[in-house]
N, C-alpha and C positions, 0 to 999 in steps of 0.2 A: 504494499500499500504506500502511495506517495501523494502528498498534497500538492497539486498543481498550482493553485492560487487561493489567496485569502483576501477578503475584503470586508471591512466593517462599515455599515451605513444604517442610519435610522434605527439604532439600537438592535441591529441584527448583524450576525456574522455570516458571510457567504463563503463556503468552501467548496472547491472542486477537487475531487479525489479520484485517483486512478488505482484500480486494483491490480495486483500482480497476477499473471496467468496461473501461477502455481497455487495461489490462495483461492482463485475461482474453481480450479480443478479439484482441490481438496473439498470445497463445499459441494461440488457436483457429485463426488464420490459418496459423501455423506447423504446427500439428498436421494441419490439412487438407492442406497442401502435402506432408507426409510420407506420410499415409495414402492419398491419392488415387493415388499412384504404385503402391501395393501392391494396391489393391482392384480386384476384377473386377466392375464394374457393368454389368449388361446394357444393350446399346445404346450403350455408350461404350467408346472405347479407354482402356487404362490411362493415368491422369494427365490425362484430359480431362473427367471427370464434374464438373459444377458442384457447389459446396458444398452447396446445398440438396438435390440429388439424392443425394450421398454421405451426408449426414446421415440421409436417409430410408432408405437402403440398410443402413447400419451402426448406426443409432440415434443421435440427437443426444446422449444421455447417454454414449455410448461415445466420441464425439469430444471431449466436455467432460472425461471421465476422462483420456483420453490427454494432453490439453493441461495439466490440472492435475498430472498426474505429473511433467511436465517443469517446470511453473511454480512449484509450491509449495516444493520443496526450496531453491531459490535465494531465494525470497521469505522463507522461514523463516530462512535464514542471514543475509539482510540485516536482518531484524527483531532477531535475536540481537545482531548487531553494532551496530545502532542503539541498542539498550537497554543496551549495554556489559555483556553477560552473557558469562562465561567458561564455555563448555560443557565438561563432562567426558566426555561421550559423545554419540553420534548422537541428536538429538531425535526424539520420536514425534509425527507429525502426524496430526490427526483433522479431517476436514471436517465443520463444523457446518451450513453453508448453502451453497446453490449460486447464489442469486439475492438479494443479491449473494454472492459467494464469501467465506465466512468460515471460517477454520480455527483449531484450537487446537493450540499446540505445547507439548509437555511436555519441558523441557530439563534433563537431569541436570547437577547442579553438582558441582564438585570436593568430595571428603569433607573434613571438619574433624575433627581429632583433637586433643584437649587432654589430655595425659598427666597423671595424678596423680603424687604423690610416690612413684614406684616404687622409688626408692633406699632407702626405709625398710622395704621388704618383707623379712620374715625367715620362712623356712619350714624346719623341721627335717626332714631326709630320714629316712624310716623305715628301721629296721634290717632287713636281709635275714635271714630265718630259714630254715634248712634243717637237717634232722637225719636221724637213722637211719630214722625211720618213712617219710620220703619216698623214701629210697633203697630201703627194703624193698618199697614199693609198686611201684616200677619193676621190681625183681627179679621180683616176682609177675607182672607183665605179660609179662615175658620168658619166664617158665615157661609161661604160656598160649600164647605164640607158638610155643614149641618143643614143645608137648604133642602126643601121639599119641592117636588114637581107636582103641579095640578093641571088637569086637562083644561084647554082653552079652545074656543072656536074662532080662529083667526088664521092669518097666514103665518108660515114658519119665519121666525125671527132669530137673530143671533142669541146664543145661549139656550135655546129651547131644546127639550129632549124629545126627539122624534121617533115614533114607532113606525116601521115601514116594511114592505116586501121588497126584496132585492133579487133580481135575476140578471146575470151577466155572462158574457162569453168573450173569448179571445180567438180570433180567426176561426169562428164557428165552433170552438170547443168550450164546454162549460167552465166558468171561472168561479164566481161567488154567487151562491143561491141560498137565500135565507128568508123565510116567510115571517119570522118574528125578530127581525133585527131592530136594534136601538142605536141611535146616533145623537150625540149632543153637538149641536151646531156651533163649533168654535173654529176660528180661522187657522189655528195651529194643529188641527186634527189631521193626522197622516194616515188614518185607517178608515176604510179599507185601502184607499188610494188617495194621495194628496189631491185636493180640489174637490173631493166628493161632497163634503159638508156644504160648500158654497153653492153647489147645484140645488140644494134643497131649499134655499132662502126664497121666500115669496110663494111657496106652494101651499095648497090648502088640503084639508082632510079629504080622502078618497080621490085626490088628483093623481094622475099618472104622468110620467115623463121619461123620455129617452135622452141619453147623452153619452158622449165618448170621452174617455180620459186615457192619457198615455201613462204607463207605468214607469216609475223611476228607473234609470239605468243601474242603480244599485239595489233593485228590488230583490227580496230574499230568495225568490225562485229564479235562478239564472236563465232558465228556459223562457220565462215570460217577461224578463226585465227589458224595458224599452218598447214593448209592444203596446198597441192600443186596445183598450177594452170597451165593449159596448154595454151600457148599463140600462136597465128598465126598472124603474121604481114606482111604488104606489104608497102614498102617505096613509097610514092607518090611524095615527093618533098624534096630537101635538100637545106637549106639556110645557107650561111656563115655570121657570125657577122662581120660587118664593124664598127670599132670604129672611132669616130670623133677626129680630131686633138686637141691637148691641146693648145688652144688660146682663144682670147676674145670671139669668137663666142660660144665656149663651156660654158664660164662663163655667157653669156647673156641668155642661155637656162635654167639656174638654178633659177633665180629670176629677176623680172622686174627692181629692183633697183640695180642690179649688172651689171656693164658695161664692166669691164676688168678682165683679169685673175688675176692680182695683187689683185683686191678688193675681188675676190673670195677666193683666198688663205688667205687673212686677215680674211674674215668672217669665213672660216673653222677653222682657228687657234684660233680665239676668242671663237667660240662655243665649240671647243674641250677643251680649257683651262677651260671654265666655268663648262662643265660637269665633267672634271677631278677634279676640285676644290670641287664641290659638292659631288662627290664620295669619295674623300679623307676625307672631313669633316665628312661624315656619318661613314666612316670606322674608323676614329680617335675617334669619340664619342663612338662608340661601344667598342673600345679597352679600353677607360677610364672607361666605365661602367663595363666592365668585370673585370678590375683591382680592382675597389671598391668592386664589388661582391665577388671576390676571397679573399679579406682581411676581409669580414664580415661573421658572423655566423648567419644563418637564420633557424628557425624552424617554420614550417606552416603546417596546416592540408592537407591531400591529396586532399580534395574536391576542393581546389583552382586550382590544376592542372586539375582536371576533368572538372571544369567550363571553364577553358581556352581552353582545347581541344574541348569542345562543341562549344565554340565561334568560333574557327578556322575552325572546320568542317562546320558550318553553312556558314561561309564566303567562304569556298572552294566550297561548293555546289552552292552558289550564283554565283561564278565566272564561274563555269562550265555551269550554265544555260545561263549566259550572252554570253559566248563564243560559245555555241552550235548553229549550224545552224538550227536545228529543235528540237522539243520536243523529237523525236525518238533518235537523236544523244545524247541528255542529259540523256535519260533513259538507252541507251546503255553504257554510261560511268558509271552510277550508278550500273548497273548489273555487270560490270567488277571489281568494287572496293567495298568491304564491309566496313561498318562503323567500324567494329573491326580492319580491316587492317589499316584504316586511324588513328584510335586511337593509334595503336602501333607505327605508323610512327611519329605521332606528339607528343607522350608523352615526349621524352627527350627534345625537343624544348620547349614545354609548361613548363616543370620543370624549365628550365633556365629562361624563360620569367617571371615566377612568382617571382623567386628569385630577378631578377633585378628590377621588379616593387616594391617589398617590400623594397629593399635596397634604391632605389630612394625616396620612401616615408619617410624613416628614415632620409635621408639627408636633405629633406625638413625641418624636425623638427630641426635638428642640425644646419642648416645654417639660420634658421628663414626666409625662403623664403615665400613670400606672393604675391598675385595678387589683385590689387584693381580694383574697378568697372570701372574706367576710362580706364584701360588697356583692359578690356573685350570689352568695347564700341569701342575702337580703333581697336581691332582685328576683331570684327563683321563688322566694316566699311570697313576694308581692304578686308575681305572675300566677301563682296557684291559690291565692288567698280566697277567691270566690268560687273555686271549683268545688262542687258537691260530690259528683259521681267519679269514682276512681281517682281521687286526689293523690293517694300514695303512689299509684302507678305512673302518674304524670310527674310527680316530684322525682321519682326514680329515673325516669327518662331524661328529665332536665339535668339531673346530676351526673349523667354519663360524661366522660371526658370530652367527647365531641360537642355535646350540647353546652357544657360549661364554657368551652372555648368560644362558642358562638355568643353566648351571653357576655362573656368577657369583652369580645370585640365590639358588641353593641354598647356596652357601658363606656368603653374606651372612646368610641365615636362621640357619644353624648358628652363626655367630659371635655373632649377636645373642642367640640363646637361651642360648648359653655365658655371655655377659656377664650376662644376667639371673639365671642360676643362680648365678654368683659372688656377685652382690649378695645374693640370697635366702639364701645360706649364710653371709653376713657377711663376704665378702672385699671389700676396698676396692680390689683390684687392677683396673686398667683395661686393656682390650685395646688394644694399639697395633701396627700392622702395620709391620714394617720389612724391608728386604731381607735382613738378617742372620737374622731369625727365620724367614723364608721358606726360606732355604737350610738 
């Protein structure tokens, strides 16, 4: 084996290695000895066919492929060691030639992070605003939730609840047919097809109507997406929305512990403030991390982005599977979206995620942030506090070495972000973990 060339670029080492014929022949002999025991060659007992006959039977290129699958990983590891390269992840091997055998190894190198002067970053948190108008908007939503619908004899108007018969077809084939359908006439209604509710406006009871609507290009059934549907409808009943008065009775219908309109307003205001504070906190933390990342110089191998994309795609597919009402709906979504399309969409986001992750890891070293066992124990106790069924089983799982390490990394990330937030707000206080603080 000899290394023909070596190049380092973008946190990757590129090696071109040529194998000695004797090394390849030795691997071929070993591969032949393994394969001949498994192959059924006409006219020969297993393990007795000569090499030339076996090559003719399975193909010389297949014997070589089997030999190189065994030979090249070790040869690549030897070349990396010989060139004194510190690999960060498994190298990618590509065969360039087979006579003589020459391969290219792409070796990911450890990321390099140079932090900027993040301790000089100052970001002023935005003030959280909430007022009477926001509470009034929630009250109005509650009124609609508690509204009743009463029959009326007039034309269909916005927000009415309409009972109707629907028959429809696409290119002569049945589409949606329902003799007891209900539809509330709102402009944002996308079911059964966008624009359907608007067609009902102005109609009267027992009136019939025909109209055509084009299905969206992203319609859940790919075979029908973008096609035109012919609808025939007949209005059976028109009901008008009757909103309840804004008083104590409205408040009592929200929760058993709320007795007055004043207490409802206070509950809404408190909940809105809590959600707004949490949203503002997360957005502020993201601003701070972005600012630290912008001041830093980060070099890393592309494989990290690829791995992050793979992780996000797996999570996305899992979310689809959980949200789908049936396996058919899940498969339909898969057929509409290719993995390549998802990879293109996620790549810029994954690139930024990797940068932030590496920068936070470097801040951990710079700030000497650590997590002790007592903190991990406390976090596991907090995580399982409200579990009723199989609590001991869950605690046992979380106390496994692998799970404890994940909890540790989570706490480490939280403490690092907390430290950066303190710096950005102008606090010179430094986090130090002691047994007294943990207690």
